[in-house]
N, CA, C and O of each residue as an XYZ file, in Angstrom:
676
protein
N      54.189     75.920    108.308
C      54.181     77.352    107.454
C      53.074     76.813    106.207
O      53.376     75.895    105.445
N      51.701     77.576    106.140
C      50.709     77.504    105.365
C      51.049     77.142    104.217
O      52.254     77.311    104.033
N      50.474     76.688    103.304
C      50.357     76.871    101.453
C      50.562     78.221    100.781
O      51.346     78.678     99.949
N      49.552     78.657    101.474
C      49.466     80.321    100.976
C      50.889     81.012    101.388
O      51.624     81.673    100.654
N      51.092     80.650    102.882
C      52.124     81.654    103.049
C      53.382     80.996    102.330
O      54.326     81.779    102.435
N      53.674     80.065    101.771
C      54.898     79.490    101.639
C      54.772     79.827     99.985
O      55.850     79.808     99.391
N      53.415     80.171     99.077
C      53.307     80.605     97.915
C      53.764     81.949     98.352
O      54.841     82.160     97.795
N      53.401     83.015     99.150
C      53.955     84.034     99.185
C      55.632     84.564     99.382
O      56.283     85.526     98.974
N      55.941     83.234    100.331
C      57.446     83.485    100.541
C      58.273     82.792     99.438
O      59.444     83.158     99.333
N      57.862     81.940     98.692
C      58.417     81.740     97.069
C      58.435     82.551     96.356
O      59.480     82.685     95.719
N      57.051     83.711     96.035
C      57.166     84.265     95.186
C      58.074     85.504     95.428
O      58.777     86.088     94.603
N      57.913     85.748     96.634
C      58.839     87.185     97.538
C      60.313     86.530     96.719
O      60.782     87.163     95.773
N      60.810     85.530     97.077
C      62.218     84.881     97.123
C      62.299     85.155     95.081
O      63.312     85.408     94.429
N      61.089     85.008     94.639
C      61.539     84.759     93.096
C      61.595     85.738     92.537
O      62.176     85.721     91.452
N      60.984     87.089     93.063
C      60.552     88.537     92.943
C      62.389     88.713     93.030
O      63.157     88.712     92.068
N      62.652     88.818     94.125
C      64.197     89.244     94.921
C      65.264     89.029     94.037
O      66.145     89.814     93.687
N      65.005     87.476     93.619
C      66.172     86.530     92.604
C      66.041     87.254     91.496
O      67.121     87.412     90.926
N      64.855     87.908     90.813
C      65.034     88.083     89.559
C      65.131     89.365     89.324
O      65.157     89.855     88.195
N      65.217     90.242     90.812
C      65.294     91.535     90.488
C      66.707     92.180     90.983
O      67.077     93.349     90.875
N      67.601     90.712     91.742
C      68.989     90.703     91.884
C      69.577     90.286     90.732
O      70.740     90.621     90.506
N      69.004     89.649     90.006
C      69.684     88.906     88.507
C      69.400     90.200     87.248
O      70.014     90.051     86.192
N      68.737     91.087     87.352
C      68.463     92.289     86.737
C      69.534     93.253     87.071
O      70.322     93.819     86.313
N      69.392     93.336     88.498
C      70.789     93.988     88.704
C      72.101     93.625     88.370
O      72.753     94.464     87.748
N      72.571     92.666     88.621
C      73.502     91.630     88.135
C      73.640     92.104     86.587
O      74.660     92.699     86.240
N      72.640     91.842     85.698
C      72.868     92.129     84.140
C      73.038     93.691     83.840
O      73.693     94.131     82.895
N      72.412     94.397     84.701
C      72.646     96.234     84.337
C      74.000     96.220     84.954
O      74.761     97.020     84.410
N      74.413     95.679     85.735
C      76.083     96.148     86.480
C      76.959     95.193     85.187
O      77.999     95.740     84.821
N      76.755     94.376     84.765
C      77.400     93.932     83.500
C      77.228     94.420     82.500
O      78.077     94.500     81.611
N      76.014     94.872     82.447
C      76.089     95.824     81.099
C      77.261     97.438     81.533
O      78.268     97.920     81.013
N      76.908     97.581     82.025
C      77.400     99.563     82.441
C      78.939     99.069     82.805
O      79.765     99.853     82.338
N      79.459     98.081     83.447
C      80.631     98.228     84.291
C      81.600     97.365     83.071
O      81.119     96.519     82.317
N      83.110     97.808     83.078
C      83.945     96.503     82.703
C      85.171     96.907     83.910
O      85.320     98.027     84.399
N      85.850     95.880     84.178
C      86.695     96.233     85.497
C      88.259     95.822     84.601
O      88.307     94.763     83.974
N      89.548     96.831     84.635
C      90.519     96.427     85.097
C      91.003     95.906     85.856
O      90.972     96.498     86.935
N      91.671     94.666     85.851
C      92.043     93.924     87.150
C      93.456     94.462     87.443
O      93.912     94.918     88.491
N      94.050     94.278     86.185
C      95.886     94.682     86.180
C      96.306     95.214     85.358
O      95.684     94.973     84.324
N      97.258     96.002     85.207
C      98.246     96.688     84.227
C      99.550     96.326     84.430
O     100.272     97.012     85.154
N     100.039     95.105     83.755
C     101.690     95.459     84.148
C     102.426     95.176     82.940
O     102.256     94.412     81.990
N     103.257     95.991     83.254
C     104.635     96.299     82.416
C     105.813     95.594     82.726
O     105.938     95.309     83.917
N     106.531     95.310     82.115
C     107.999     94.677     82.243
C     108.734     95.921     82.769
O     108.415     97.015     82.303
N     109.981     95.810     83.987
C     110.213     96.940     84.343
C     110.780     98.308     83.550
O     110.784     99.523     83.750
N     111.364     97.156     82.294
C     112.254     98.190     81.433
C     111.603     98.863     80.327
O     112.203     99.387     79.388
N     110.092     98.817     80.511
C     109.182     99.871     79.994
C     108.415    100.601     80.374
O     107.486    101.019     79.682
N     108.703    101.035     81.988
C     108.067    101.682     82.992
C     108.160    103.027     82.639
O     107.215    103.793     82.453
N     109.393    103.282     82.553
C     109.632    104.467     82.456
C     109.192    105.461     81.168
O     109.265    106.683     81.041
N     108.777    104.562     80.404
C     108.049    105.183     79.030
C     107.369    105.796     79.293
O     107.585    106.984     79.055
N     106.086    105.410     79.961
C     104.594    105.625     80.374
C     103.798    104.737     79.017
O     103.011    105.105     78.144
N     104.335    103.625     79.292
C     103.364    102.694     78.625
C     102.347    101.960     78.834
O     101.745    101.293     77.993
N     101.976    102.121     80.692
C     101.053    101.616     80.870
C      99.759    103.179     80.946
O      98.535    103.058     81.005
N     100.382    104.239     80.923
C      99.550    105.013     80.569
C      98.856    105.550     79.052
O      97.934    106.316     78.775
N      99.829    104.710     78.235
C      99.385    104.598     76.952
C      98.444    103.392     76.412
O      97.628    103.374     75.490
N      98.858    102.400     77.319
C      97.829    100.931     77.120
C      96.360    101.399     77.638
O      95.385    101.043     76.976
N      96.190    102.135     78.731
C      94.512    102.417     79.626
C      94.526    103.376     78.549
O      93.965    102.876     77.574
N      94.927    104.522     78.325
C      94.371    105.570     77.616
C      93.774    105.076     75.865
O      92.736    105.552     75.406
N      94.682    104.032     75.049
C      93.678    103.836     74.029
C      92.685    102.611     74.487
O      91.675    102.288     73.862
N      93.082    102.084     75.504
C      92.043    100.978     75.498
C      90.162    101.348     76.090
O      89.084    100.765     75.981
N      90.564    102.400     76.599
C      89.495    102.845     77.205
C      88.377    103.332     76.156
O      87.239    103.362     76.624
N      88.479    103.611     75.187
C      87.576    104.221     73.986
C      86.945    102.739     73.277
O      85.963    102.676     72.537
N      87.765    101.648     73.708
C      87.500    100.257     73.150
C      86.590     99.548     74.106
O      86.172     98.481     73.658
N      86.271     99.790     75.028
C      85.914     98.827     76.275
C      84.367     98.610     75.962
O      83.978     97.491     76.298
N      83.541     99.313     75.475
C      82.232     99.706     75.274
C      81.239     99.862     76.562
O      80.060    100.068     76.274
N      81.551     99.795     77.856
C      80.921    100.172     79.030
C      80.806    101.793     79.412
O      81.942    102.257     79.512
N      80.058    102.514     79.587
C      80.149    103.920     80.250
C      80.969    103.799     81.445
O      81.844    104.664     81.482
N      80.963    102.889     82.572
C      81.968    102.556     83.651
C      83.254    102.015     83.184
O      83.424    101.413     82.124
N      84.120    102.279     84.049
C      85.267    101.457     84.146
C      86.056    101.423     85.157
O      86.566    102.497     85.477
N      86.387    100.225     85.941
C      86.734    100.543     87.339
C      88.197     99.351     87.587
O      88.474     98.184     87.306
N      88.757    100.398     88.206
C      90.116     99.967     88.176
C      91.097     99.644     89.612
O      92.080    100.382     89.667
N      90.982     98.779     90.621
C      91.326     98.927     91.646
C      93.018     98.854     91.568
O      93.632     98.039     90.879
N      93.495     99.658     92.237
C      94.938     99.913     92.351
C      95.589    100.009     93.580
O      95.369    100.910     94.388
N      96.489     98.981     93.761
C      96.994     99.240     95.099
C      98.461    100.324     95.022
O      98.674    101.139     95.919
N      99.190    100.201     94.071
C     100.080    101.105     94.443
C      99.848    103.019     93.322
O     100.737    103.743     92.873
N      98.322    103.190     93.260
C      98.013    104.321     92.982
C      98.547    105.509     93.510
O      98.649    106.501     92.790
N      98.889    105.520     94.654
C      98.873    106.536     95.475
C     100.578    106.956     95.077
O     100.838    108.153     94.950
N     101.691    105.922     94.893
C     102.854    106.327     94.371
C     102.949    105.964     92.783
O     104.048    106.114     92.249
N     102.035    105.573     92.134
C     102.451    105.900     90.655
C     100.866    105.770     90.244
O     100.339    104.682     90.016
N     100.112    107.151     90.173
C      98.916    107.303     89.486
C      98.988    107.128     87.887
O      98.758    108.113     87.185
N      99.193    106.327     87.509
C      99.225    106.184     85.940
C      97.859    105.946     85.763
O      97.375    106.713     84.931
N      97.179    105.266     86.183
C      95.492    105.482     85.770
C      94.805    107.041     85.502
O      94.453    107.509     84.419
N      94.771    107.360     86.182
C      94.729    109.026     86.603
C      95.454    109.760     85.172
O      94.895    110.619     84.489
N      97.017    109.111     84.884
C      97.402    110.178     84.043
C      96.737    109.824     82.662
O      96.759    110.576     81.687
N      96.173    108.650     82.699
C      95.625    108.494     81.321
C      94.069    108.435     81.406
O      93.318    107.756     80.705
N      93.700    109.418     82.566
C      92.635    109.861     82.052
C      91.311    109.125     83.252
O      90.182    109.604     83.155
N      91.476    108.361     83.968
C      90.565    107.997     84.723
C      90.589    108.733     85.697
O      91.517    109.541     85.710
N      89.713    108.753     86.752
C      89.772    109.693     87.804
C      89.243    108.915     89.379
O      88.319    108.149     89.654
N      90.121    109.426     90.025
C      90.229    108.927     91.073
C      88.781    108.863     91.854
O      88.286    109.990     91.877
N      87.847    107.749     92.583
C      86.613    107.849     93.520
C      86.932    107.780     94.789
O      86.523    108.543     95.665
N      87.818    106.681     94.954
C      87.564    106.094     96.832
C      89.716    105.896     96.919
O      90.516    105.707     96.003
N      89.909    106.034     98.214
C      90.974    105.591     98.543
C      90.736    104.706    100.095
O      90.505    105.196    101.200
N      90.851    103.605     99.807
C      90.731    102.655    101.229
C      91.965    103.309    101.899
O      93.037    103.439    101.307
N      91.707    103.779    103.384
C      93.194    103.717    104.289
C      93.516    102.287    104.691
O      92.623    101.441    104.739
N      95.060    101.944    105.042
C      95.405    101.153    105.680
C      94.312    100.970    107.063
O      93.470    101.700    107.585
N      94.907     99.388    107.358
C      93.981     99.009    108.700
C      94.669     99.525    109.561
O      95.895     99.594    109.477
N      93.763    100.117    110.843
C      94.473    100.769    111.971
C      95.927     99.489    112.309
O      97.087     99.898    112.248
N      95.727     98.499    112.532
C      96.933     97.516    112.786
C      98.226     98.082    111.790
O      99.312     98.437    112.249
N      97.906     98.088    110.490
C      99.093     98.243    109.720
C      99.552     99.891    109.998
O     100.753    100.160    109.966
N      98.892    100.599    110.176
C      99.124    101.848    110.719
C      99.719    102.072    112.097
O     100.623    102.894    112.247
N      99.236    101.365    113.103
C     100.419    101.221    114.505
C     101.578    100.573    113.963
O     102.670    101.114    114.140
N     101.505     99.531    113.350
C     102.864     98.613    113.149
C     103.649     99.631    112.231
O     104.834     99.838    112.494
N     103.051    100.277    111.165
C     104.019    101.364    110.311
C     104.913    102.192    111.524
O     106.142    102.137    111.556
N     104.126    102.941    112.478
C     104.601    103.772    113.369
C     105.566    103.302    113.971
O     106.603    103.964    113.924
N     105.568    102.405    114.504
C     106.527    101.538    115.561
C     107.888    101.272    114.713
O     109.049    101.410    115.097
N     107.359    100.811    113.329
C     108.584    100.533    112.709
C     109.572    101.877    112.268
O     110.797    101.856    112.141
N     108.616    103.092    112.070
C     109.278    104.217    111.519
C     109.898    104.523    112.784
O     111.110    104.733    112.726
N     109.230    104.612    114.148
C     110.053    105.016    115.429
C     111.346    103.828    115.397
O     112.379    104.023    116.038
N     111.222    103.104    114.911
C     112.369    102.359    115.690
C     114.129    102.950    114.205
O     115.328    103.080    114.451
N     113.546    103.079    113.203
C     114.461    103.614    112.020
C     114.382    103.180    110.410
O     115.165    103.258    109.463
N     112.611    102.531    110.657
C     112.549    102.083    108.992
C     111.761    102.910    108.417
O     110.761    103.337    108.994
N     112.174    103.346    106.893
C     111.964    104.082    106.018
C     110.388    103.319    105.719
O     110.549    102.099    105.689
N     109.001    103.693    105.504
C     108.130    103.471    105.534
C     107.682    103.179    104.059
O     106.934    102.311    103.610
N     108.685    104.623    103.194
C     108.286    104.179    101.407
C     108.661    103.159    101.254
O     108.049    102.595    100.347
N     109.895    102.196    101.992
C     110.737    100.959    101.502
C     110.022    100.183    102.297
O     110.718     99.172    102.401
N     109.139    100.041    102.872
C     108.859     98.354    103.737
C     108.545     97.694    102.386
O     108.930     96.542    102.586
N     108.107     97.736    101.215
C     108.002     96.755    100.483
C     109.211     96.130     99.963
O     109.168     95.253     99.100
N     110.197     96.533    100.432
C     111.783     95.722     99.813
C     112.266     94.801    100.766
O     112.448     95.071    101.954
N     112.490     93.613    100.183
C     112.725     92.497    101.264
C     114.255     93.014    101.742
O     114.593     92.981    102.925
N     115.206     93.537    100.576
C     116.520     93.459    100.947
C     116.734     94.767    101.894
O     117.668     94.866    102.690
N     115.793     95.695    101.701
C     116.160     96.668    103.344
C     115.182     96.656    104.245
O     115.133     97.442    105.191
N     114.420     95.846    104.031
C     113.435     95.054    105.483
C     115.121     94.244    106.232
O     115.743     94.615    107.228
N     115.397     93.208    105.384
C     116.552     92.256    106.125
C     117.555     93.014    106.260
O     118.315     92.317    106.933
N     118.143     94.119    106.042
C     119.462     94.515    106.491
C     119.145     95.226    107.603
O     119.803     95.161    108.641
N     117.902     96.093    107.410
C     117.958     96.804    108.905
C     117.341     96.130    110.194
O     117.491     96.575    111.332
N     116.568     94.905    109.833
C     116.690     94.234    110.841
C     118.115     92.963    111.487
O     118.157     92.435    112.598
N     119.059     92.806    110.393
C     120.019     92.413    110.777
C     121.173     93.575    112.047
O     121.931     93.333    112.986
N     120.684     94.831    111.328
C     121.233     95.905    112.254
C     120.769     96.236    113.490
O     121.454     96.921    114.250
N     119.642     95.813    113.797
C     118.565     95.860    115.395
C     119.290     95.182    116.420
O     119.932     94.141    116.288
N     119.106     95.971    117.618
C     119.206     95.537    119.051
C     118.096     94.645    119.105
O     116.974     94.808    118.626
N     118.525     93.740    119.711
C     117.640     92.951    120.759
C     116.269     93.292    121.224
O     115.232     92.632    121.292
N     116.650     94.825    121.596
C     115.194     95.256    122.481
C     114.339     95.777    121.218
O     113.108     95.822    121.210
N     115.081     96.122    120.273
C     114.148     96.952    119.078
C     113.520     95.808    118.325
O     112.435     96.018    117.784
N     114.256     94.254    118.201
C     113.808     93.190    117.691
C     112.159     92.860    118.426
O     111.113     92.538    117.862
N     112.429     93.075    119.770
C     111.597     92.776    120.647
C     110.260     93.783    120.581
O     109.081     93.435    120.658
N     110.594     94.624    120.479
C     109.662     95.517    119.643
C     108.611     95.023    118.814
O     107.407     94.872    119.017
N     109.338     94.811    117.849
C     108.720     94.417    116.243
C     107.711     93.340    116.717
O     106.486     93.323    116.597
N     108.443     92.564    117.213
C     107.759     90.719    117.647
C     106.378     91.338    118.908
O     105.328     90.733    119.121
N     106.629     92.120    119.298
C     105.492     92.433    120.309
C     104.540     93.479    119.569
O     103.392     93.515    120.012
N     104.814     94.257    118.606
C     103.481     95.112    117.663
C     102.944     93.840    116.531
O     101.765     93.701    116.207
N     103.951     93.075    116.086
C     102.970     91.929    115.272
C     102.015     91.360    116.165
O     100.843     91.171    115.839
N     102.542     91.054    117.407
C     101.702     89.833    118.084
C     100.411     90.766    118.480
O      99.297     90.262    118.340
N     100.518     92.044    118.947
C      99.606     93.051    119.580
C      98.755     93.241    118.509
O      97.592     92.878    118.685
N      99.046     93.717    117.454
C      98.316     94.556    116.168
C      98.115     93.388    115.167
O      98.397     93.703    114.011
N      97.666     92.028    115.358
C      97.570     90.965    114.544
C      96.542     91.481    113.283
O      95.497     92.120    113.404
N      97.122     91.040    112.163
C      96.047     91.696    110.844
C      95.982     90.156    110.251
O      96.830     89.345    110.623
N      95.113     89.840    109.465
C      95.152     88.217    108.773
C      96.209     88.514    107.582
O      97.058     87.755    107.114
N      95.836     90.114    107.167
C      97.297     90.391    105.655
C      98.422     90.435    105.842
O      99.191     90.470    104.881
N      99.044     90.454    107.583
C     100.277     90.761    107.565
C     100.708     88.829    107.454
O     101.906     88.574    107.335
N     100.056     88.042    107.484
C     100.522     86.617    107.469
C     100.424     86.224    106.252
O     100.608     85.051    105.925
N     100.130     87.134    105.460
C     100.241     87.222    103.471
C     101.779     86.894    103.596
O     102.417     85.898    103.252
N     102.160     88.084    104.210
C     103.940     88.687    103.979
C     104.562     87.782    104.298
O     105.393     87.461    103.449
N     104.542     86.920    105.567
C     105.651     85.981    105.931
C     105.214     84.780    105.484
O     105.891     83.893    106.004
N     104.447     84.383    104.807
C     104.184     83.282    103.783
C     103.714     83.416    102.732
O     102.641     82.864    102.484
N     104.348     84.167    101.811
C     104.076     84.373    100.709
C     104.998     83.624     99.361
O     106.218     83.462     99.393
N     104.242     83.291     98.393
C     104.931     82.527     97.539
C     106.345     83.701     96.573
O     107.063     83.296     95.659
N     106.348     84.602     96.949
C     107.742     85.103     96.274
C     108.850     84.631     97.400
O     109.792     84.049     96.861
N     108.960     84.733     98.748
C     109.785     84.215     99.591
C     110.000     82.928     99.490
O     109.051     82.145     99.451
N     111.414     82.475     99.427
C     111.290     81.126     98.836
C     111.032     80.677    100.768
O     111.089     81.354    101.795
N     110.727     79.119    100.464
C     110.379     78.493    102.165
C     111.714     78.564    103.084
O     111.573     78.585    104.307
N     113.240     78.607    102.404
C     114.242     78.603    103.467
C     114.207     80.273    104.109
O     114.350     80.602    105.287
N     113.956     81.222    102.835
C     114.162     82.885    103.471
C     112.961     83.066    104.176
O     112.980     83.970    105.011
N     111.740     82.315    104.021
C     110.875     82.763    104.940
C     111.020     82.495    106.492
O     110.763     83.239    107.438
N     111.649     80.834    106.453
C     111.558     80.174    108.001
C     113.006     81.134    108.495
O     113.079     81.556    109.649
N     114.045     81.388    107.533
C     115.130     82.082    108.043
C     114.542     83.707    109.001
O     114.878     84.068    110.129
N     113.729     84.289    108.160
C     113.262     85.418    108.583
C     112.443     85.572    109.798
O     112.594     86.454    110.643
N     111.335     84.388    109.812
C     110.900     83.932    110.923
C     111.685     84.298    112.110
O     111.545     85.289    112.826
N     112.933     82.886    112.249
C     113.255     82.899    113.111
C     114.158     83.654    113.576
O     114.407     83.611    114.781
N     114.940     84.625    112.610
C     115.307     85.665    113.088
C     114.599     86.874    114.023
O     115.398     87.512    114.708
N     113.350     87.209    114.107
C     112.446     88.130    114.440
C     112.262     87.659    115.715
O     112.239     88.479    116.633
N     112.102     86.271    115.982
C     111.745     85.106    116.877
C     113.193     85.023    118.146
O     113.084     84.867    119.362
N     114.109     85.143    117.563
C     115.214     84.699    118.467
C     115.729     86.278    119.089
O     116.746     86.262    119.783
N     115.132     87.449    118.880
C     114.913     88.298    119.722
C     114.340     88.673    121.228
O     114.360     89.839    121.623
């Protein structure tokens, strides 16, 4: 590369970098993010989350506020507080396929987040149904699922026993 080409290349990169930094600056000035609203279970039925968001929105100082919410489908408290849903991301195809198999076996899809419900259901399945579940997770593998098997919320013993239980079928 000639010196002339190098100068053009460096100037182009500087312009791009400056443009990128201006864009980041503008986003920073105009966008705030509510990353998580956590309320104690004792206070969830009194709409405390709605009140917190409703009273905080005018104080933020930016024209746009984003709030990614995993459970918004089941508990739309941000919408009740005046926010508007702009996007809903569907679950990965692998998750949908596994959910369909679990549903066909008799799992309640709405209760898949409940460790107790899942363990009770798993303990009452016949070996053929457990084999179906194991095959579904092997066939429709998704990195997100591994998080649920090796999560901090489960003790190591519970995790190992759950995996062993599934693998013994």
